[in-house]
matplotlib code that plots the C-alpha trace (Angstrom):
import matplotlib.pyplot as plt

x = [19.0, 15.3, 12.6, 11.6, 7.9, 6.3, 2.9, 1.4, -1.7, -4.1, -7.0, -9.3, -12.2, -10.3, -8.8, -12.2, -14.0, -11.3, -8.2, -9.9, -12.1, -9.1, -7.0, -9.9, -10.0, -13.5, -12.6, -9.5, -6.3, -3.2, -0.9, 1.0, 1.3, 2.5, 5.1, 6.4, 6.5, 8.4, 11.2, 12.4, 11.1, 12.7, 16.4, 18.3, 15.2, 12.9, 15.1, 16.7, 13.4, 12.0, 8.6, 7.0, 8.7, 7.7, 4.1, 3.9, 5.4, 3.0, 0.0, 1.0, 1.7, -1.7, -3.5, -1.9, -2.6, -6.3, -6.5, -5.2, -7.2, -10.4, -10.0, -10.4, -13.7, -15.2, -12.8, -9.9, -8.4, -9.7, -8.5, -11.2, -8.8, -6.4, -9.3, -10.4, -7.1, -7.4, -3.8, -1.6, 1.5, -0.5, -1.8, 1.8, 2.8, -0.1, 1.0, 4.7, 3.7, 2.0, 4.7, 2.9, 2.5, 5.8, 5.1, 1.6, 2.9, 5.5, 3.0, 0.4, 2.9, 4.0, 0.4, -1.0, 1.7, 1.4, -2.4, -3.9, -1.2, 1.8, 5.1, 6.4, 5.9, 5.5, 5.9, 8.9, 7.9, 11.1, 11.0, 7.7, 4.1, 1.7, 0.5, 3.9, 3.8, 0.9, -0.2, -3.6, -6.1, -7.3, -10.9, -10.7, -11.8, -8.4, -6.8, -9.0, -8.5, -4.7, -4.4, -6.1, -3.8, -0.7, -2.0, 0.0, -2.0, 0.3, -1.6, 0.2, 3.8, 6.3, 9.3, 8.5, 8.5, 5.6, 2.3, 1.2, -2.3, -4.6, -7.6, -10.2, -11.0, -14.1, -12.0, -9.8, -12.7, -13.6, -10.0, -9.9, -13.0, -11.3, -8.0, -8.2, -7.3, -4.1, -1.7, 2.0, 5.5, 7.7, 10.2, 7.5, 6.1, 2.7, 2.6, 3.7, 1.1, -1.6, -0.5, -0.8, -4.1, -5.5, -4.6, -6.2, -9.3, -9.6, -9.1, -11.1, -8.1, -7.1, -3.7, -1.6, 1.4, 4.3, 7.5, 10.9, 9.3, 11.3, 11.9, 14.2, 11.3, 8.4, 10.1, 10.1, 6.3, 4.1, 3.7, 0.8, -1.9, -3.7, -3.4, -2.2, 1.4, 0.2, -1.4, 2.0, 3.4, 6.4, 4.0, 2.3, 5.3, 7.7, 8.9, 7.8, 10.2, 10.5, 11.9, 15.6]
y = [4.5, 5.0, 3.6, 0.1, -0.9, -3.9, -5.6, -7.2, -9.1, -6.8, -7.6, -4.7, -6.0, -5.7, -2.4, -0.7, -2.4, -2.1, -0.1, 3.0, 3.6, 3.3, 5.7, 8.2, 7.9, 6.5, 3.1, 1.4, 2.8, 3.7, 4.2, 0.9, 0.9, 4.5, 3.8, 0.8, 2.9, 5.8, 3.5, 3.2, 6.5, 8.9, 9.6, 7.8, 5.9, 6.9, 5.3, 8.7, 10.4, 10.7, 9.1, 12.5, 13.4, 10.1, 10.4, 13.9, 12.8, 9.8, 11.9, 14.6, 12.0, 10.2, 13.6, 14.3, 10.9, 11.2, 14.7, 13.7, 10.4, 12.2, 14.3, 11.3, 10.2, 6.7, 5.2, 6.6, 7.8, 11.3, 14.1, 16.7, 19.7, 18.3, 17.7, 21.3, 22.3, 22.0, 22.5, 19.4, 21.4, 23.3, 19.9, 18.6, 21.9, 21.5, 18.1, 19.1, 22.1, 19.7, 19.1, 16.0, 14.5, 12.6, 11.2, 10.2, 8.4, 6.5, 5.5, 4.5, 2.2, 0.6, 0.2, -1.3, -4.0, -4.7, -5.2, -6.1, -6.6, -9.0, -7.6, -11.0, -12.7, -10.0, -9.4, -7.2, -4.9, -3.0, 0.4, -0.2, -1.0, -3.8, -2.4, -2.7, -6.5, -6.9, -6.1, -4.6, -2.9, 0.4, -0.8, -3.8, -3.9, -5.2, -2.0, 0.2, -1.8, -2.1, 1.5, 2.5, 0.4, 1.9, 5.4, 6.7, 8.5, 11.3, 11.3, 8.2, 8.5, 11.3, 12.1, 9.0, 6.6, 4.8, 3.2, 4.3, 2.7, -0.2, -1.9, -4.1, -7.8, -6.8, -4.9, -8.0, -10.4, -8.5, -8.6, -12.3, -12.8, -10.7, -12.5, -13.8, -10.3, -10.3, -11.1, -10.9, -11.6, -14.4, -11.9, -10.1, -10.8, -11.6, -15.2, -14.4, -11.7, -14.1, -16.7, -14.1, -12.9, -16.5, -16.5, -13.1, -14.3, -17.5, -15.7, -12.6, -10.3, -7.1, -5.8, -2.9, -1.3, 0.6, 2.3, 2.3, 1.3, 0.6, -3.1, -3.5, -2.5, -4.1, -7.5, -7.7, -7.5, -10.6, -12.7, -14.8, -12.3, -12.6, -16.3, -19.4, -20.6, -23.8, -21.7, -21.3, -24.0, -24.2, -23.6, -20.4, -18.8, -18.8, -15.3, -13.9, -12.3, -14.0, -12.9, -13.5]
z = [-10.3, -10.5, -8.2, -7.2, -7.4, -5.7, -5.7, -2.6, -1.5, 0.4, 2.7, 1.6, 3.6, 6.9, 5.8, 5.3, 8.2, 10.9, 9.8, 8.3, 11.3, 13.6, 11.4, 11.6, 15.4, 15.4, 17.0, 18.4, 19.8, 17.8, 20.8, 20.8, 17.0, 17.0, 19.7, 17.7, 14.5, 16.0, 17.3, 13.7, 12.4, 14.8, 14.2, 16.9, 17.9, 20.8, 23.6, 24.2, 25.0, 28.5, 29.2, 29.1, 25.8, 24.2, 25.4, 23.9, 20.6, 20.3, 21.1, 18.6, 15.9, 16.4, 16.4, 13.0, 11.6, 12.6, 11.2, 7.7, 7.8, 8.6, 5.5, 3.2, 1.7, 2.2, -0.4, 1.7, -1.5, -2.0, 0.3, 0.5, 0.8, -1.9, -4.3, -4.1, -5.8, -9.5, -10.6, -10.3, -9.3, -6.7, -5.4, -4.9, -3.3, -0.9, 0.2, 0.5, 2.7, 5.1, 7.7, 8.9, 5.4, 5.5, 8.9, 7.8, 4.7, 6.6, 9.4, 6.8, 5.0, 8.4, 9.7, 6.5, 6.3, 10.0, 9.8, 6.4, 3.8, 3.5, 2.4, 1.5, -0.8, -3.4, -7.1, -7.9, -10.6, -10.7, -12.4, -14.0, -13.1, -13.9, -17.2, -18.9, -18.3, -20.7, -24.3, -23.6, -25.8, -24.3, -24.9, -22.5, -18.9, -17.9, -19.3, -17.1, -13.9, -14.3, -15.3, -12.1, -10.0, -11.7, -11.1, -8.2, -5.5, -4.1, -0.8, 0.4, -0.8, -0.1, -2.3, -4.4, -1.5, 0.1, -0.9, -4.4, -4.7, -4.1, -5.5, -3.8, -4.3, -6.2, -8.8, -9.2, -9.5, -12.7, -13.8, -13.2, -15.3, -18.1, -17.8, -21.4, -22.5, -20.4, -23.2, -22.4, -23.8, -22.4, -20.9, -18.9, -15.5, -16.9, -15.9, -12.4, -12.1, -13.2, -10.6, -7.9, -9.3, -9.0, -5.3, -4.8, -6.6, -4.6, -1.2, -2.1, -1.7, -3.4, -4.4, -3.0, -4.6, -3.3, -4.3, -2.5, 0.8, 3.9, 3.3, 6.4, 8.6, 6.7, 6.5, 10.3, 10.5, 10.9, 7.8, 6.5, 7.4, 4.0, 3.1, 4.9, 4.4, 2.8, 0.0, -1.6, -3.9, -6.2, -9.1, -7.8, -6.1, -9.1, -9.8, -6.4, -4.0, -0.6, 2.7, 2.7]

ax = plt.figure().add_subplot(projection="3d")
ax.plot(x, y, z, "-o")
ax.set_aspect("equal")
plt.show()
């Protein structure tokens, strides 16, 4: 069947100013968010656990989240231990051998869409990425930016499920200025992407991409965190997927 990719609006300023320090245990408190996450993450939910068992599970989960988060650099994209491993297969094996990697990826997905990204509306990319929507010369700035967005970061998805990458509003300000190079065919999602890019540009937002994420969970999270509801019109929302 293949995988299903989606593109979403992302408040990278809030992410780096508030979310990253909290994930690293420098500020804030993840307890309530972790408890909420575990309700849908633990098989059979957490209602069967005693108060002591739940508290222990929450504390262990947070400890693991902080441990992995603290290993990333200031971009929160490069894992220091992972980066030391030169061979790609060895890198993947390293992540797979981390018992806590799966839990981290799922919490990261949940926490990002709870705090600084909107699951709906989004651009459904299907089995491809953004690059395949355009006819780009490899010499253009657009090619470089979109290529980076389409480059999956294995630190945040497990078994091909989860967040794959993100870029900041600054990256997409450059893409917006280079939009004349974004040529596309009529049967592509080029026009829809440009519509979403315009909104991102106007609101100084970035984009975040994911694959086969837990839609049934993410669609229940608060909406309209990145832009106001009145931002959307019939013109700029055509082709986007909305909450059912």
